[in-house]
C-alpha positions in Angstrom: -5.7 -8.8 -1.2 -2.1 -9.7 -0.9 -1.7 -11.1 2.7 2.0 -11.9 2.4 3.3 -8.3 2.9 0.6 -7.2 5.5 3.4 -6.7 8.1 6.6 -5.2 6.7 8.5 -6.1 9.8 7.6 -9.8 9.3 8.8 -9.5 5.7 12.1 -8.1 7.0 12.7 -10.8 9.6 11.7 -13.6 7.4 13.8 -12.4 4.5 16.9 -11.9 6.7 16.7 -15.3 8.3 16.0 -17.1 4.9 18.8 -15.3 3.1 21.3 -15.7 5.8 20.6 -19.4 5.9 21.0 -19.4 2.1 24.5 -18.0 2.5 25.3 -20.6 5.2 23.9 -23.4 3.0 26.0 -22.2 0.0 29.1 -22.2 2.1 28.4 -25.7 3.5 28.0 -27.1 0.0 31.8 -26.5 -0.5 32.6 -28.8 2.4 35.2 -26.4 3.5 37.2 -26.6 0.3 38.3 -23.7 -1.9 36.6 -23.3 -5.2 38.7 -24.4 -8.1 40.0 -21.7 -10.4 37.8 -22.8 -13.4 34.7 -22.9 -11.2 35.5 -19.5 -9.7 35.7 -18.0 -13.2 32.2 -19.3 -13.9 31.0 -18.0 -10.5 32.5 -14.6 -11.4 30.1 -14.5 -14.3 27.1 -16.0 -12.7 27.0 -14.2 -9.4 27.1 -10.6 -10.9 24.5 -11.6 -13.5 22.2 -13.1 -10.8 22.6 -10.0 -8.6 21.9 -7.7 -11.5 18.7 -9.6 -12.3 17.7 -9.4 -8.6 18.4 -5.6 -8.6 16.2 -5.1 -11.6 13.4 -7.0 -10.0 13.7 -5.1 -6.8 13.7 -1.8 -8.7 10.7 -2.9 -10.7 8.8 -3.9 -7.5 9.8 -0.7 -5.8 8.4 1.3 -8.8 5.1 -0.7 -8.6 4.9 0.1 -4.8 5.6 3.8 -5.4 3.0 4.0 -8.1 0.4 2.4 -5.9 1.3 4.8 -3.0 0.9 7.8 -5.3 -2.4 6.5 -6.5 -3.7 6.2 -2.9 -2.6 9.8 -2.2 -4.3 11.0 -5.4 -7.6 9.4 -4.5 -7.4 10.9 -1.0 -7.2 14.3 -2.5 -10.0 13.5 -5.0 -12.2 12.4 -2.1 -11.7 15.6 -0.2 -12.5 17.7 -3.3 -15.6 15.7 -4.0 -16.9 16.0 -0.5 -16.1 19.7 -0.3 -17.8 20.4 -3.6 -20.9 18.6 -2.7 -21.0 20.4 0.6 -21.2 23.7 -1.3 -23.7 22.2 -3.8 -26.1 21.4 -0.9 -27.2 25.1 -1.2 -28.9 24.1 -4.5 -31.4 21.9 -2.5 -34.4 22.9 -0.4 -33.4 24.3 3.0 -34.4 21.2 5.0 -32.7 18.8 2.6 -29.6 21.1 2.4 -29.1 21.0 6.2 -29.6 17.3 6.3 -27.1 16.7 3.5 -24.5 19.0 5.2 -24.9 17.1 8.5 -24.5 13.8 6.8 -21.5 15.0 4.8 -19.8 16.0 8.1 -20.4 12.6 9.6 -19.3 10.9 6.4 -16.1 13.0 6.3 -15.3 11.9 9.8 -15.6 8.2 8.8 -13.3 8.8 5.8 -10.6 10.2 8.0 -10.9 7.3 10.4 -10.6 4.9 7.4 -7.1 6.3 6.7 -6.0 6.4 10.3 -7.2 3.1 11.8 -5.0 0.0 12.0 -7.6 -2.3 13.7 -9.4 -4.6 11.4 -12.5 -4.8 13.7 -12.7 -1.0 13.8 -12.3 -1.0 10.0 -15.3 -3.2 9.5 -17.4 -0.9 11.6 -16.1 2.1 9.6 -16.9 0.4 6.3 -20.4 -0.4 7.6 -21.0 3.2 8.8 -19.6 4.5 5.5 -22.1 2.4 3.5 -25.0 3.5 5.7 -24.1 7.2 5.3 -23.7 6.8 1.5 -27.3 5.3 1.4 -28.6 8.2 3.5 -26.8 10.8 1.4 -28.0 9.4 -1.8 -31.6 9.2 -0.5 -31.3 12.9 0.7 -30.4 14.2 -2.8 -32.7 11.8 -4.6 -35.9 12.5 -2.8 -36.4 16.1 -4.2 -35.8 15.0 -7.8 -39.4 14.1 -8.5 -39.4 17.3 -10.5 -35.8 17.5 -11.7 -34.1 20.8 -12.5 -30.6 21.5 -13.8 -29.6 22.7 -10.3 -30.9 19.6 -8.6 -29.1 17.5 -11.3 -25.9 19.3 -10.4 -26.3 18.3 -6.7 -27.1 14.7 -7.7 -24.0 14.6 -9.9 -21.8 15.9 -7.0 -23.1 13.2 -4.7 -22.4 10.6 -7.4 -18.8 11.8 -7.4 -18.6 11.5 -3.6 -19.7 7.8 -3.7 -17.5 7.0 -6.7 -14.4 8.5 -5.1 -14.8 6.2 -2.1 -15.0 3.3 -4.4 -11.8 4.3 -6.3 -10.0 4.7 -3.0 -11.0 1.3 -1.8 -9.8 -0.2 -5.1 -6.5 1.5 -4.8 -6.0 0.1 -1.3 -6.7 -3.4 -2.6 -4.2 -2.9 -5.4 -1.0 -4.5 -4.1 2.1 -6.0 -5.5 1.2 -9.5 -6.8 2.3 -12.5 -4.7 4.0 -13.9 -7.9 6.3 -10.9 -8.0 7.3 -11.5 -4.3 7.9 -15.2 -4.9 10.1 -14.4 -8.0 12.2 -12.0 -6.0 12.5 -14.4 -3.1 13.6 -17.2 -5.4 16.3 -15.2 -7.1 17.4 -13.7 -3.8 17.9 -17.2 -2.3 19.8 -18.3 -5.4 22.0 -15.2 -5.3 22.9 -15.8 -1.6 23.5 -19.5 -2.2 26.0 -18.6 -5.0 27.6 -15.9 -2.8 28.0 -18.3 0.0 29.4 -21.1 -2.2 31.9 -18.8 -3.9 33.1 -17.0 -0.7 36.6 -17.7 0.5 35.2 -18.4 4.0 31.8 -17.8 5.7 31.7 -18.3 9.4 28.9 -17.9 11.9 28.6 -14.1 12.6 31.1 -13.1 10.0 30.3 -9.7 8.6 30.6 -10.6 4.9 28.0 -13.4 5.4 25.5 -10.9 6.8 25.8 -7.8 4.6 24.0 -9.1 1.5 21.1 -10.7 3.4 20.7 -7.5 5.5 20.8 -5.2 2.5 18.3 -7.3 0.6 16.0 -7.6 3.6 16.0 -3.8 4.1 15.1 -3.5 0.4 12.2 -6.0 0.8 11.1 -4.2 4.0 10.9 -0.9 2.2 8.9 -2.3 -0.7 6.5 -4.1 1.7 6.2 -1.0 3.8 5.2 1.3 0.9 2.9 -1.4 -0.5 1.2 -1.9 2.9 -1.3 1.0 3.2 -2.4 0.2 6.8 0.3 -1.6 8.6 3.4 0.1 7.2 5.5 2.9 8.7 5.1 5.0 5.5 1.4 5.6 5.3 -1.0 8.0 3.4 -1.9 10.8 5.8 -5.4 12.1 5.0 -4.2 15.7 5.3 -6.7 17.0 2.6 -9.7 15.3 4.4 -8.5 16.6 7.8 -8.1 20.1 6.5 -11.6 20.0 5.0 -13.0 18.7 8.3 -11.4 21.6 10.1 -12.8 24.1 7.6 -16.4 22.9 7.7 -18.6 24.5 10.4 -19.8 22.2 13.1 -23.4 22.7 14.2 
């Protein structure tokens, strides 16, 4: 798992400080002198090209984050559909097994909702352990009557397989993050861009607005990418609305 962007706010603060210092460093390299005309013409070509490349990388990373966010939403919907379908297919089992499967599915559904809502890592470990235990009990409940398999029982077993698989797909999607190499590449080009901007600026003083704008804008872009790519710690998160809607619709006994 990518640990760098676990906290989008940390990404924002770190990016802003590093990029602002890059602007200051670029300005200090001039030693207070104006850039000569020939060098400025070169800078007028290099700086826009560098910023364009940085913009492309930010757009590419943003697209990757959005795709992963959409994937997490899709798998949340798939989980709700799989659980709801298996709840109905429990009628295909013997009455005792059917009631047991329904009760286990209700408990399992509660754990899946908690998986999306929790931010605490210790609580998450407990949720994962309870989820694994319930999966084993659910599988045992539908497997036990299959000593004499029938097409109807096979349908119930297939539905339970979908329930277990959908949880695995969800977990894989939550582990699928923007690679650290992509972050390092964006950071390197952003630092170079701010160095060049600071070096080519007419003047950059402490607190001067034009020395803060570019670092701030880039830091906001990095924050947005990290926030969307962080499924548990970000502001923009996948709300388990399908799972919660299903939980409300199932009868509680």
